[in-house]
DOMARFI-502033 format. One record per residue: y, x, z of N, C-alpha, C in turn; residue in one letter. Coordinates in steps of 0.05 Angstrom, whole numbers, always signed. Layout:
% residues N
+--------+--------+--------+--------+--------+--------+--------+--------+--------+--------+
|    npy |    npx |    npz |   capy |   capx |   capz |    cpy |    cpx |    cpz | residu |
+--------+--------+--------+--------+--------+--------+--------+--------+--------+--------+
|      Y |      X |      Z |      Y |      X |      Z |      Y |      X |      Z |      A |
...
+--------+--------+--------+--------+--------+--------+--------+--------+--------+--------+
***
This chain:
% residues 69
+--------+--------+--------+--------+--------+--------+--------+--------+--------+--------+
|    npy |    npx |    npz |   capy |   capx |   capz |    cpy |    cpx |    cpz | residu |
+--------+--------+--------+--------+--------+--------+--------+--------+--------+--------+
|    -26 |    +20 |     +3 |     +0 |     -1 |     -2 |    +28 |    +12 |     +0 |      M |
|    +43 |    +14 |    -21 |    +65 |    +28 |    -19 |    +88 |    +22 |     +8 |      S |
|   +102 |    +30 |    +10 |   +125 |    +27 |    +34 |   +143 |     +7 |    +26 |      S |
|   +142 |     -5 |     +2 |   +163 |    -25 |     -2 |   +144 |    -55 |     -2 |      N |
|   +123 |    -51 |     +2 |   +103 |    -76 |     +6 |   +104 |    -85 |    +34 |      Q |
|   +100 |   -112 |    +39 |    +93 |   -122 |    +64 |    +68 |   -135 |    +65 |      V |
|    +50 |   -120 |    +88 |    +25 |   -128 |    +90 |    +16 |   -147 |   +112 |      G |
|     +1 |   -167 |   +103 |     -9 |   -181 |   +124 |    -41 |   -180 |   +128 |      Y |
|    -49 |   -169 |   +148 |    -76 |   -170 |   +153 |    -93 |   -193 |   +150 |      P |
|    -77 |   -218 |   +160 |   -100 |   -245 |   +155 |   -102 |   -252 |   +133 |      E |
|    -90 |   -238 |   +105 |    -94 |   -247 |    +81 |   -110 |   -225 |    +69 |      L |
|   -121 |   -204 |    +81 |   -140 |   -186 |    +66 |   -161 |   -199 |    +54 |      V |
|   -175 |   -216 |    +68 |   -203 |   -235 |    +58 |   -188 |   -253 |    +34 |      E |
|   -171 |   -259 |    +32 |   -165 |   -278 |    +15 |   -162 |   -279 |    -11 |      E |
|   -166 |   -297 |    -28 |   -172 |   -290 |    -55 |   -144 |   -304 |    -72 |      L |
|   -126 |   -287 |    -83 |   -102 |   -289 |    -93 |   -109 |   -300 |   -122 |      W |
|    -98 |   -320 |   -138 |   -105 |   -321 |   -163 |    -83 |   -336 |   -176 |      C |
|    -64 |   -325 |   -196 |    -42 |   -336 |   -206 |    -22 |   -343 |   -182 |      H |
|    -20 |   -360 |   -175 |     +7 |   -371 |   -156 |     -9 |   -380 |   -126 |      R |
|    -41 |   -383 |   -126 |    -45 |   -390 |   -105 |    -72 |   -372 |    -89 |      Y |
|    -74 |   -378 |    -69 |    -95 |   -370 |    -52 |   -120 |   -387 |    -56 |      Y |
|   -139 |   -384 |    -67 |   -163 |   -402 |    -77 |   -170 |   -421 |    -48 |      L |
|   -173 |   -406 |    -20 |   -181 |   -423 |     +0 |   -167 |   -448 |     +2 |      R |
|   -139 |   -440 |     +1 |   -121 |   -463 |     +5 |   -122 |   -484 |    -15 |      N |
|   -124 |   -475 |    -46 |   -125 |   -490 |    -65 |   -148 |   -508 |    -63 |      L |
|   -177 |   -503 |    -54 |   -199 |   -514 |    -50 |   -202 |   -533 |    -26 |      C |
|   -183 |   -528 |     -8 |   -187 |   -546 |    +16 |   -170 |   -568 |    +18 |      D |
|   -185 |   -588 |     +5 |   -174 |   -616 |     +5 |   -163 |   -631 |    +28 |      T |
|   -178 |   -624 |    +48 |   -173 |   -641 |    +73 |   -141 |   -629 |    +82 |      A |
|   -132 |   -604 |    +86 |   -110 |   -594 |    +95 |    -84 |   -596 |    +73 |      R |
|    -96 |   -597 |    +42 |    -77 |   -596 |    +21 |    -89 |   -617 |     +5 |      F |
|    -87 |   -640 |     +7 |    -93 |   -662 |    -12 |    -72 |   -663 |    -34 |      P |
|    -84 |   -670 |    -57 |    -64 |   -670 |    -78 |    -48 |   -652 |    -87 |      D |
|    -59 |   -624 |    -80 |    -37 |   -606 |    -86 |    -31 |   -597 |   -114 |      W |
|    -11 |   -600 |   -120 |     -2 |   -600 |   -154 |     -8 |   -581 |   -163 |      P |
|    -23 |   -574 |   -185 |    -29 |   -546 |   -202 |    -11 |   -546 |   -219 |      L |
|     +6 |   -519 |   -216 |    +23 |   -515 |   -240 |    +17 |   -489 |   -259 |      V |
|    +18 |   -496 |   -284 |    +14 |   -482 |   -304 |    -17 |   -476 |   -299 |      D |
|    -35 |   -498 |   -312 |    -59 |   -498 |   -311 |    -75 |   -474 |   -328 |      H |
|    -67 |   -467 |   -350 |    -84 |   -453 |   -372 |    -75 |   -428 |   -361 |      V |
|    -51 |   -420 |   -350 |    -50 |   -387 |   -337 |    -68 |   -386 |   -314 |      P |
|    -68 |   -406 |   -298 |    -84 |   -408 |   -270 |   -114 |   -402 |   -282 |      F |
|   -121 |   -417 |   -295 |   -147 |   -411 |   -309 |   -158 |   -390 |   -320 |      L |
|   -141 |   -377 |   -337 |   -138 |   -352 |   -349 |   -146 |   -328 |   -322 |      Q |
|   -130 |   -332 |   -301 |   -126 |   -309 |   -280 |   -150 |   -321 |   -271 |      A |
|   -163 |   -337 |   -262 |   -186 |   -346 |   -249 |   -214 |   -330 |   -266 |      R |
|   -212 |   -338 |   -289 |   -234 |   -323 |   -311 |   -232 |   -292 |   -306 |      V |
|   -210 |   -283 |   -306 |   -205 |   -255 |   -310 |   -212 |   -241 |   -277 |      D |
|   -205 |   -258 |   -260 |   -215 |   -246 |   -233 |   -246 |   -248 |   -229 |      A |
|   -257 |   -268 |   -244 |   -297 |   -264 |   -241 |   -300 |   -242 |   -260 |      I |
|   -290 |   -239 |   -279 |   -302 |   -222 |   -298 |   -296 |   -195 |   -288 |      T |
|   -270 |   -188 |   -281 |   -266 |   -160 |   -276 |   -270 |   -152 |   -241 |      N |
|   -281 |   -170 |   -232 |   -281 |   -157 |   -205 |   -307 |   -174 |   -191 |      H |
|   -319 |   -163 |   -172 |   -346 |   -166 |   -161 |   -341 |   -192 |   -142 |      D |
|   -329 |   -214 |   -146 |   -325 |   -237 |   -124 |   -342 |   -254 |   -121 |      L |
|   -372 |   -247 |   -135 |   -391 |   -263 |   -133 |   -407 |   -260 |   -106 |      L |
|   -398 |   -246 |    -87 |   -412 |   -233 |    -62 |   -412 |   -261 |    -45 |      S |
|   -420 |   -252 |    -17 |   -422 |   -280 |     +2 |   -391 |   -279 |    +17 |      A |
|   -374 |   -262 |    +11 |   -347 |   -261 |    +19 |   -336 |   -286 |     +8 |      R |
|   -343 |   -290 |    -22 |   -329 |   -312 |    -38 |   -351 |   -331 |    -41 |      F |
|   -361 |   -351 |    -25 |   -376 |   -372 |    -35 |   -381 |   -385 |    -54 |      P |
|   -349 |   -397 |    -60 |   -343 |   -413 |    -80 |   -342 |   -400 |   -107 |      F |
|   -345 |   -371 |   -110 |   -347 |   -360 |   -137 |   -378 |   -351 |   -143 |      C |
|   -385 |   -372 |   -157 |   -415 |   -366 |   -163 |   -418 |   -371 |   -195 |      R |
|   -446 |   -357 |   -200 |   -446 |   -361 |   -231 |   -461 |   -391 |   -235 |      R |
|   -454 |   -397 |   -261 |   -472 |   -431 |   -265 |   -497 |   -424 |   -259 |      S |
|   -510 |   -405 |   -275 |   -536 |   -405 |   -263 |   -551 |   -406 |   -236 |      S |
|   -530 |   -399 |   -222 |   -535 |   -397 |   -190 |   -529 |   -425 |   -175 |      D |
|   -514 |   -444 |   -191 |   -510 |   -463 |   -181 |   -532 |   -485 |   -176 |      A |
+--------+--------+--------+--------+--------+--------+--------+--------+--------+--------+
***
């Protein structure tokens, strides 16, 4: 982390995708009807996150391959 960045230890395990923390976006109990802005860039960022990173671990149980569903 560079000296001009602010760090939040509680967010280390969170998955940021486009404008959203995915845990919050998927939490319909706490955030019902949360509007999704810029659908296409969000989905592209989501696909890139899965493709470019090992996000299919137990850390992110909502990130699964379709063959695992």
